N, C-alpha and C positions, 0 to 999 in steps of 0.2 A: 584661410586663404594661403595658397602657396606663394603667390606673388602679389604684392600690393604695388600701387602706383601713386604718383604725385599728381593731384588734380588742382587746378586753379580756376575759380569762378570770379571773374573781374568785370570791369566796365561800368558805365554810368547808368545802365538800365536796372530796373527792379528785378529781384529774383535770385540773387546770389545766396543769401542765407536760406531762402525757401528751397532752393535746389539742394543745398547741403542737408537740410532737414529731411527732405524727401529721400535722399540717399540713406540717411540714418534709419528712417522708417522701413525702407525696402530691405536694408541689411538685417534689421531686427526680425523681419519676416523669415529670414533664413538662419536665425540664431546667432547672428554676428553682433558683437558688442561695439558700441561707439562712445568715444569721449568727445564731447562738444564743448570746447572752450571759447567763450564769447569775449572778445576784446572790444573795448569801446562801449560796452553795454553793461549797465547795471540796473536798467529800468525793468519794469515788469512786462514781459512779452508772453503771448499766448502759449508759446511752446513750453515755457516753464511750468505752466499749470497742466498742459496736456501731457507732457512727458516727464514731469517731476518725479513720479514714482515708477517710471518704466524700468523694468529689471535689466534691460539691455542697453539703455541710453542714459549716459551721465551728462548733465549740462551744468557747467560752472561759468560764472560771470566774473570778469576782471575789468570792470569799467565803473564809471561814476553813475550815480542815479539820474543825473541830468546830462544832456548832450553837451560836449565840450567843443570849443573851437580851437583850431590849431594854434592861434596866437595866445590862447589862454591856458595852455598846458601847465600843470603844476608838478612839483616833485612827487606828490602823492599819485598823480596819474601815471607817472613813469614807474613808480614802485608797484602799483597794481598790475600794469602791463607786464613788467618783468616777472612778477610773481606768477602771472598767468602763463607766461612762456615756460617758466621752470616747471609748473604743474603739468603743462601739456607734454613737455619733454619726458617727465617722469611717467606719465600715462602711456606715452608712446613706447617707452622702453620696458614697461612693467610686464608685458606679456599678457595683460588682461584684456586689451582692446585690439580689435581687428581694424577699426577705423578711428582716426584722430582728426578732428576738424578744428582748425584755428580760424574761427569766424571773425571777420573784420581785421585780420592780422595785417593786410596790406594797408589799411588806413592807419593802424597803429605804427607801421613803418613810416608812412608819410608824415605823421605827427611827431616822429622821432621819439616815440615812447619805447621802442626797441630798436636795435640796430639791424641792418641788413646782414652783418656778419653773424649775429646771434641766430637769425632765422635760417640762414644758409647752413649753419652748423647743425641746427635741428634737422633740416632736410637731409643733410649728409649722414646723420646718425640714425635715420629711419631704418628699422629692421625690415628685412625683405618681405615679410608677410603682412606688413601694416600699410593700409591705404591712408595717405595723408592728403587732406583737403584744406586748401588755403583760400579764403574768400576776402572780398573787399575791393573797392575801386583802387585804381592806380597801382596795380601789381608792377613791381620793378622788373626791368628786362632780365636781370640776373636770375630772378625766380622763374620767369617765363621760360628761360633756357633750360632750367633743370626739371621742369614739369613734363609729365608724360601726356597730359590732357589739359588744354586751356580752352575755356569757354568764356567768351566776352559777351556780356549782356549789354545790348545796345538799346538806348531809349529812342523810340520812334515817336511816341506820344505819351504824355503822362498828365493825369488830372491835377497833380501838384501845381502845374503851370496855370491852372484856373483858380488857385487858392484853396484847393481842397486839402485839408490836413490829414495826417495819418489816422487810420481808423483801427479800432480794436478788432482783432480777428483777421485783418487783411494785411496791414503793415506792421502791426505790433501785437 
């Protein structure tokens, strides 16, 4: 790609990670390489099995194997997230990837696992030909200002409200 842009998928609705995965698959169909760094996630998700050996998509996780709550953040959680940010930055600058996805980075920011300054510095360092995608609820205004495309997923109705838990192949 001659010109890459900064995309943000945010909001309280379902589909942010799914949209980023769809972008990675579409890009692979055109021979583009994607680095997909998952923050806040260490659990087994279907995309890991489906894309684990894909020659054009690299997925790495930088989260705990269990969901964490904001009030229960540990120093290990911070170390994992910062390691993930360093790895994403290295991937972005390596010349190897056309697309770099920081999945759930907005939530990592809200949890104070990484700083806004660190993420803004990564955005500023983006090479011209790299598409950068940031996902997760609560994207801060400073990131929204620097993005070229912002999509807000809005929940209108969700079966979670009826007590239906996440399902393999649909939410994980």
